[in-house]
C-alpha positions in Angstrom: 128.8 114.9 73.8 129.6 116.0 77.4 126.3 115.1 79.1 123.4 112.9 78.3 120.1 112.8 80.1 118.1 109.6 80.2 114.5 109.9 81.4 113.2 107.1 83.5 109.6 108.1 83.9 109.4 107.1 87.6 108.4 110.5 88.8 110.7 110.0 91.9 114.4 109.6 92.1 115.5 106.0 91.6 117.3 104.4 94.6 119.1 101.6 92.7 120.0 101.2 89.0 121.3 98.2 87.2 122.7 98.9 83.7 124.5 96.9 81.0 125.8 97.6 77.5 123.9 95.6 74.9 126.4 95.9 72.0 129.4 93.5 71.9 133.0 94.4 71.5 133.2 97.8 73.1 132.4 97.6 76.8 133.3 95.2 79.5 130.0 93.4 79.5 129.5 94.0 83.2 126.2 94.7 84.9 127.0 98.0 86.7 125.0 98.8 89.8 124.4 102.2 91.3 122.8 102.3 94.8 121.8 105.3 96.9 123.8 104.1 99.9 127.1 103.6 98.1 129.9 106.1 98.5 129.8 109.0 96.1 131.3 108.2 92.7 131.3 104.4 93.3 129.5 101.4 91.9 129.2 97.6 92.2 129.1 94.9 89.5 126.2 92.4 89.7 128.3 89.7 88.0 131.2 90.1 90.4 131.8 89.7 94.1 134.1 92.7 94.5 133.2 95.6 96.8 132.4 99.1 95.7 134.9 100.7 93.3 135.4 104.0 91.6 133.6 104.8 88.4 137.0 105.0 86.6 136.8 101.2 86.4 133.1 101.0 85.6 131.0 99.5 82.9 131.2 102.5 80.6 134.9 103.3 81.1 136.3 101.8 77.9 133.8 103.4 75.5 135.6 106.1 73.6 138.4 107.8 75.6 136.4 109.2 78.5 134.8 107.3 81.3 131.0 107.7 81.7 129.4 107.9 85.1 126.2 109.0 86.8 127.7 112.5 87.1 124.9 113.7 89.3 122.7 111.6 91.6 119.6 110.5 89.7 116.5 112.6 90.4 112.8 112.5 89.6 113.3 113.3 86.0 116.3 111.2 84.8 119.8 110.0 85.2 122.7 112.1 83.9 125.7 110.4 82.1 129.0 112.3 81.9 131.6 111.5 79.4 132.6 111.4 75.7 130.9 109.6 72.9 128.3 107.1 74.0 127.7 105.2 70.7 126.4 101.9 72.0 123.1 100.6 73.3 122.3 99.9 76.9 119.6 98.4 79.0 118.8 99.7 82.5 116.5 98.8 85.4 115.4 101.3 88.0 114.3 100.5 91.5 112.5 102.6 94.2 111.0 101.7 97.6 107.2 101.4 97.5 105.5 101.3 100.8 104.2 97.8 101.6 105.8 96.3 98.5 109.6 96.9 98.0 112.5 98.3 99.9 115.9 99.6 98.7 118.2 100.1 101.7 121.3 99.2 103.6 122.4 97.9 107.0 125.4 97.3 109.2 126.4 93.7 110.0 127.6 92.8 113.5 129.2 89.3 113.0 126.9 88.0 115.7 124.4 85.2 116.0 122.0 88.0 117.1 122.3 89.9 113.9 120.7 93.2 112.8 116.9 93.5 112.3 116.4 95.1 108.9 113.1 96.9 108.7 111.2 96.8 105.4 107.6 97.6 106.5 106.3 94.4 105.0 107.1 90.7 105.0 109.6 90.2 102.1 109.2 87.3 99.8 112.6 87.9 97.9 115.7 89.4 99.3 119.1 90.2 97.7 122.0 91.5 99.9 125.6 92.5 98.9 128.6 93.3 101.1 130.1 96.6 99.9 133.2 97.0 102.1 134.9 94.0 100.5 134.4 90.7 98.6 131.1 89.0 99.1 128.5 87.4 96.7 125.1 88.9 95.8 123.1 86.6 98.2 119.5 85.8 97.2 117.0 84.1 99.5 113.2 83.8 99.0 110.2 82.2 100.6 109.2 80.2 97.5 112.2 77.9 97.5 112.6 77.9 101.3 109.3 78.8 103.0 110.3 78.0 106.6 112.4 80.1 108.9 115.3 80.3 109.2 115.7 80.6 105.4 119.1 79.4 104.1 118.5 78.1 100.6 120.9 80.6 98.9 121.6 81.7 95.3 124.5 83.9 94.4 123.8 86.3 91.5 127.4 86.7 90.7 128.0 83.0 90.0 126.6 80.2 88.0 126.6 77.7 90.9 123.5 75.8 91.9 121.5 76.6 95.0 123.4 76.1 98.3 122.3 75.8 101.8 124.6 77.6 104.2 122.9 76.6 107.4 125.8 77.9 109.5 126.6 81.1 107.5 123.5 82.7 105.9 120.3 82.2 107.9 117.7 84.8 107.3 114.7 85.1 109.7 111.9 86.4 107.5 109.6 88.5 109.6 106.3 90.3 109.2 108.1 93.7 108.9 111.5 92.8 107.5 114.2 90.3 108.1 116.8 89.5 110.8 120.2 87.8 110.4 120.6 84.8 112.7 124.3 83.8 112.4 127.7 85.3 112.4 128.9 85.2 108.8 132.3 83.5 108.5 132.4 84.1 104.8 131.0 87.6 104.6 127.7 86.5 103.0 125.4 88.8 105.0 126.5 89.6 108.5 130.1 90.3 108.9 131.0 93.6 110.7 130.7 95.4 107.4 128.2 97.5 105.4 125.6 95.9 103.1 123.1 97.1 100.6 119.8 95.2 99.9 116.7 95.0 97.8 113.6 93.3 99.2 110.2 92.8 97.6 
């Protein structure tokens, strides 16, 4: 099989996809992440802090003899997988921006205490950001665990560590129309002079 189409039923092109093999013993077991603002032909891994990498090392690469990737950008009908045999089962989650509810996007950090303002069009309750130029955890903040600005009760999706408070390295100012980074990020969490992707809801 050279190409497989998977219908997603959204009616619009997905902006972010998280996919994982469900069968054991064949794939790497990683959660592969495709995002509209990554470089062409690259991906991230939800359970890893590495930056974007070529699909040749992706979740699907050691199934059969041919790597499998999103050969074409997803569209309103489905996603398109290129490669050889795809014998195993997968689970996938599809995300799109919905006005007033969710936002899939990216921003450029500036390594400053006066960080970028990231516009969402609504007040986010949950935010996940990931540095894509290099190593950096998938940082999660939300207003349920930390309802007062600046929000710094942080979870890292790529680790099993407990909640941390990085008061000097990961403050988010949750605003009525998005969020603003309030510290220079020594450890690359959310505001080094690098590129970041995010999902907010």
